[in-house]
N, C-alpha and C positions, 0 to 999 in steps of 0.2 A: 266552675269554669274548667273547661278541658286543659290538660297539660300536654304540651308538645315538646319532644326532646329527641336527640339522636344518640343512638347507643350502638355498641357492638354487641352482637348475640353470640357469646362464646361457645354456646352449644352447637353452633353451626360452623365451627372452625374447619377450615379447608385443608387439604393435604399439604399445601405449601406453607402452612403455618399462619396464614392470614385469616383475619375474621371479618365478615361482611358488616357493613353499616346498615342500620335500619332506622327508619323514622317511627318512633313509638308515640301513639296518641292515647292518652288516658283520660277517661271520663268516668268519675265515680268508680264503680267496680268493673267497668269495661276497659278492655285494652285491645288495641288493634295495631299492626305494623304494616309499614310500606317498605318494600326492599329498595335500597338505593343501588346504584351501579359501582359502588366502591368497596374495595376490600383492603384492609390494612393490617400490618402486623401489630399485635397488642402494644408493642413498645412504642409505637407511633401515635397512640391514641390516649388522650387524657380523659378518662371517664368521669372525673369530677366536674371538669369544665365543658364536657361534651364538645371537644375540638380536637383537631390534629396538632400533634406536637411539632416544635421547630425541627426536630430531627428528620422529619419527612421533607424531602426536597422541595416539593410543591405545596407546602402547608398553607401559604397565604391564599393561593388560588382555590385550594379545596375548601378551606374554611370559609371563604366568601361564597362559594357555591352552597355549602351547607347552611350558612346563614340565610340565604335566599330561600332555600327549601323550608326552613323553619318558619320564616315569615309567611311564606305561601300557605303553609298548614294553619297558622294562626289566623290568617285572612279568611281561609275557608270556614274555620270555626265561627268567626264573626258573622260571616255571610249566612250561614245556616241559622244562627240564633236570630238574626234580624228577619230572615225570611219566614221561619215557621216556629222559632223558639224551641224547637225539639231537636236536641243534639245527640247524636250517636257517633261513636268512633267510626263506624262503618260509613256513615254519611260523609264524614270528614275525608276519609280515604277515597271514596268515590269522587267526591268533589275536586280533589287534588288530581286524580287520574283523568278526569274529564277536562282539566284545564290545559295548560300549555305543554304538558308532558314533561316538565323540567325534572320532576322527581321520579318519573317512570324510568326503569332501567333501559339503558341503550342496548338493543339487541346485538349490535356489533361489538360492544364492549363485553357483553355477556359471552358472546361466541369466542372472543379472544381469551377471556378467563377460562373457558372450557379447554381451549388448546393448552394454556398454561398447566391446567390440572393434568392433561394427558402427559405433558412433559415431566411434571413432577413425579408422576407414577411410573415413569420409564416406558410409557406407550408411544414409542417413536414412530411407529407405523401410522397411528392415528394423528400425530402431529403432522406428519408428512402428507396425509390425505386431506386433512381439515384446512390447513394453512392456505393453499391456493383457492379453496372455495370462499374463505373470508376475504381474500384479496379481490376476487371477482365481485363479491357482494359489496365490498366498500366502493369499487369502481362504479358498479351499477348504481348504487345509492347516490353517489356524487353526480352521476349523469342525469339522474331523474329528479332528485330533490335539491341539488346544488349544495347539499350539506354533508357533514361528516358523521352524522348520527342517524340511527334508524330506530324510532320508538317501536315497541312491541306491536302497538295498535296499527302501525304502518305496514306491518307484514301481512298484507291481505292477499286474497286470491288473485286480484288484479296485479298486484305487485310481482307475485311469484310467477304469474304467466308472463309478464314483461321480462322478468329475469330469465325465463325459458328462452324467450325470443332472443334476448341479448347473448346468451351462451351459444346459441346456434349461429347467429349472424356475426358477432364480433369475435368470438373465440373458435368458431367453426367446429364446435363440439358435436359428436354424434349423440343419438338418443340414449344410448347407455350411459355415457359420460354425464349428460344432462340429468338423467335419473339418479345417478350417484350424488351429483352435486346437490340436488334438491332434497335427497335422502339425508345427507349430512345436516342440512338445514333443519329438517324435520326432527332429527335426533336431538339437536340442541334445543329446539323449541319444546319438545316433549320433556326434556330435563327441567326446563324453566317452569313448565306447567306443573310438574311434580313438586317443585319447590315453592309453588303458589305465587310465582311472578306474572302469570298470564292465566286468564280463565279458559277452561277447556272448551267452553261453548263458543268461543271465538277463534278456535283453531282453524286456520284456513285449509289445513290438509284434509279436512273433512270433505271439502268440495273439490280437491285437486287430486286426480289419480296420477300416480307415478307409473309410467309405462316403460318397459325396456324390451328390447329384442333379445330373444333366447340366443345366447352365444353357442355356436357350434363347438362342442367339446371334442377336441381331436384326441385320438388315442393311437397307441401302437398295438398291434397284435402281439401275441407271445412269440410268433416266429420272427417279427421284427425286432423284439427285444433280444432274441437269441442272435440275430444278425449282428446287432450292436455289440453283444458279448464277444462274438467270435471274430470281430474285426481286428486284424493284425495291425498294431500301431507302435511306432517307435516311442520310447519314453519321452515325455514332454507334456505340454499343456493340452494338446488334443487328446492324448491318452487319459490324462486326469479328468477332463471334462466327461469323457465317456464313462469313467469309473464312478464319478459323482452321480451321474444320471442313473446308472444301473444300480448303484447302492440305494438311491432314493426309491426306485421301484421295489427292491427286495426288502426295504424297510417300511413296507406298507404305505407307499406314496408319500414318504417323508417330504416335507416342504424344504425347498432349497435353503431357506433361511436357517433351518434346523440343521441341515447337512453341514453347511458352512460353519456353523457354531457347535458341532459335535465335539465334546471333550471326552477324556479318558473316563471320567466318572459316570458317563452315560452308558457304558457297557459294563454290566454287572453280573457276577456269578450268583445265580439264585437257584437253589435246589439242585445243584449239579450241572446246570446248563447256563450258558451265557444269554442274557437278555438285554435289549436295548430299552432303557428307561430314561425319560427325560421330560422336562416341562416345555411344552410347545412355545415358541417365541411369539406367535401370533395371538394364541388364545389363552395363554398362561394356564393351560390344562395340565395338571401335574400327574395325570393318572396314565399317560401312555406307557405301555409295556407290551413287548412282543419278543419272541425267541429270535436270536440271531441266526438267520438262515445261512446255509453254506456259502452261497455266492457273496452275501454281504460280508460274511467273516473273511472270506478270500481277499475281498478288496481292502478290509480294514488291516489285515496282515501285510499287505503290499506296502502300506503306509507306515508300518512299524509298530502297529498294535500287537500285543498288549504292552509293549514297552513304551507307553505313553502315560505321563503323569496325570493325576485326577483333573487338574485345571488346564491341561494342555490340549490345544486344538489337535484333533486327530488328522485332519486333512490339511495340506500345505497351501491353503487358499486364504485363510485369515491370519494376518500377522499376529504373532503370539503376544505382543505387548498390548494389544487392544482387548479390553476387558468385556467379556460376554454381557449382553443386555444394555450396554451404554449407547448413548447417542452416536458416538463414533463408530461403534460396531454396527449400528443400523445403517449409517451412511456407507460404510465399507461394504456391507452386504449388498446394498443397492448397486454399487459400482461392479462388484464381482458378479452379481446375477446378470447384468447387462453383458459382461464379458463371456460368461458361460453360454448365454443364448446366442452370442455371435458365433461361437465355435460349434455349437449344436447344429447350426444351419450347414456348416461344412460336413459334419458327421452324417446329416441326413442325405446329403448328396452321395457320400461315399457308400452308403447302405441302400441307395435307391428307395429312400423313404420319401414319399410325395406330400406329406403334410408339413405344416410349419412347426418344427420341432423346438420346443422351449422346455425349460426346467420344469414347468407345471405339467407337461404331458406325462411325466412319470407318474404323477399322482392320479390323473385321469386314467391312465392305462392300468394302474393297479386296481382302482375301484371297479373298472369295467371288466377286467379279467376275473376278479372275485365274483362279480355278478354273473358273468358267463358260466362260472362253475358252481352256481347256486349257493354261495355263501349268504347266509341270512342277512337281510339288509341292516338288521340292528347291529350286527357285528362289523359291517362295513362302516356304519355310522360311529361305532366306538373308535375305530382306528383312525378315521378321518377326522374325529373330534368335532363332528357336527352336533349342534344343539339338539336337533330332532331328526327323525327320519324323513320328514318332508324335504329338508335341505338335501339330504342324501338322494332322495328320489329325483329332485331337480337336477342334481349333479349327474346322475346316471341316465337321465331322460333320452339324450341323444346318443348314448353309448351302447344301449342294449342291442344285441345282434339276433334276433329271431322270434364248518362252515364257519377254546379256539385254536389253540396251538397245533394240534394234530391235523386239523382240517386245513390250516394255512400251510403247513409244511407239505402236506399231501398235494394240495393244489398247485404249489409253486415247484414241486419236484420236477426237474427236467428229464423228460423221456430219454 
């Protein structure tokens, strides 16, 4: 007779210290597992009794659910034996998954666990991006199924197309936002597929094409960059915003999140010259390194560098008590970025710049100017920290008008 039990697979321990629960079906020498939607810290799990300890707040509720899961598996075993007398753990697993879906992982819970993993790893940008998508998905599920769970099998092409319509009509989302939302769902589903929670052949995204409109990538010409540089401003926030933007440009299109969090340790003396070396906040790419160009160095010295300690923020925009890389730092960066973009609009007017000037335009402008001056795309890719040149080519698509240290300095040297 097959043996059914619920266990924790410690080999699959998650970054937050919890271990997922699995239903294990053993029959002779065969062994098969069915992933459940719960993950617990080992201290809350009694491995001998195969139940949740009282130390877990909702132990009664969870143990009752696990009891029903076990009963359902045992019932599936009995049904298979009575039907054809040939029992395999795979048959038990399939019988359970074709049933009420009680043991099948809830996609919404799985999505929420993924967000928790992002938070544990300090990927606060991902948390910020995925949370509203989950909220929309929960609302749409409630509207369409009148329930609070979404079985993986319910994530069909028809469901996703309905969600597409919901995003457009209820949230007034544009095509690019809709595509991003569906893209996040696809990423979570693909992770589940890799973990064996959902069969690849049922992947609804095989039949669902995600379309987005190519965003027009605004850039400044080098002459407009120089106009910003030469603009005479009184000391104050407007002057600071201009300096941050110009610094970002001369630091190879540094993301504003990295400008805001630049600390003394990121400016290092290597081989007799100062270099900017840091780990990118967005990509966690530790390999960024470039020479400190004269204009960037001039701006740093304006703010007191090199008399800045290793852990001290260089620019007076991030409060010194907020630790780099924390969730608090992420939220502060968001607020400060919005503030910077507000003042960049004013700077655009002062310099007769007729595009929508944002912090990201510095990044676009640097990439485009390098491209204009024939810097090889592989080197542009390296400094933008794109995974491959295809991404860089998309980035430059609408910026083309008509290569590393020495080339970079030569290209950016002001006539």
